[in-house]
VEXVEXGU-506780 format. One line per 10 residues: for each residue z, x, y of C-alpha. Coordinates in Angstrom, 1 decimal. Layout:
BEGIN
Z,X,Y | ...
***
This chain:
BEGIN
15.0,0.3,-29.5 | 16.0,-2.2,-27.1 | 14.3,-3.4,-24.1 | 14.4,-1.3,-20.9 | 17.3,-3.4,-19.7 | 19.2,-1.7,-22.6 | 21.2,1.4,-22.7 | 20.8,4.2,-20.3 | 19.2,6.4,-23.1 | 16.8,3.5,-23.9
15.8,3.5,-20.1 | 15.3,7.2,-20.3 | 13.2,6.9,-23.3 | 11.1,4.1,-21.9 | 10.7,6.3,-18.8 | 9.6,9.4,-20.8 | 7.3,7.4,-23.0 | 5.7,6.1,-19.8 | 5.4,9.6,-18.3 | 3.7,11.0,-21.6
1.1,8.2,-21.7 | 0.6,8.6,-17.8 | -0.2,12.4,-18.4 | -2.5,11.8,-21.0 | -4.4,9.4,-19.0 | -4.4,12.0,-16.1 | -5.6,14.7,-18.7 | -8.6,12.4,-19.5 | -9.5,11.9,-15.9 | -9.5,15.8,-15.3
-11.4,16.5,-18.2 | -14.0,14.0,-17.0 | -13.7,15.7,-13.5 | -14.4,19.1,-15.1 | -17.5,17.7,-16.8 | -18.7,16.5,-13.6 | -18.1,19.7,-11.8 | -20.1,21.4,-14.6 | -23.0,19.0,-14.3 | -23.0,19.3,-10.6
-23.6,23.1,-11.1 | -20.1,24.2,-10.6 | -19.6,25.6,-13.8 | -16.8,28.0,-12.8 | -14.8,25.1,-11.3 | -15.3,23.0,-14.2 | -14.1,25.8,-16.5 | -11.1,26.4,-14.2 | -10.2,22.8,-14.5 | -10.6,22.7,-18.3
-8.3,25.8,-18.5 | -5.6,24.2,-16.4 | -5.8,21.3,-18.9 | -4.7,23.5,-21.7 | -1.4,24.2,-20.0 | -1.0,20.6,-19.0 | -1.6,19.6,-22.5 | 0.9,22.0,-23.7 | 3.6,20.7,-21.4 | 2.9,17.1,-22.3
3.0,17.9,-25.9 | 6.5,19.3,-25.4 | 7.6,16.4,-23.6 | 6.3,14.1,-26.4 | 8.2,16.1,-28.9 | 11.3,15.6,-26.8 | 10.8,12.0,-26.5 | 10.1,11.7,-30.4 | 13.3,13.7,-31.3 | 15.4,11.5,-29.1
13.8,8.3,-30.4 | 14.4,9.3,-34.0 | 18.2,9.3,-33.4
***
């Protein structure tokens, strides 16, 4: 595909890719936070953060699938 200065759809795809990658980086940070909470004795809080990450990862996978489908056109 073209550069970010390309068509409106190309711009949307670049933005979606950025968001998916950004979400993945946040997911890694949240997993590290959960580990740190658990290590600090806050096992319940750590488990809750990990549980929230499941939903976060599912949503991001759906966004990545949309991006992939649109990119394959």
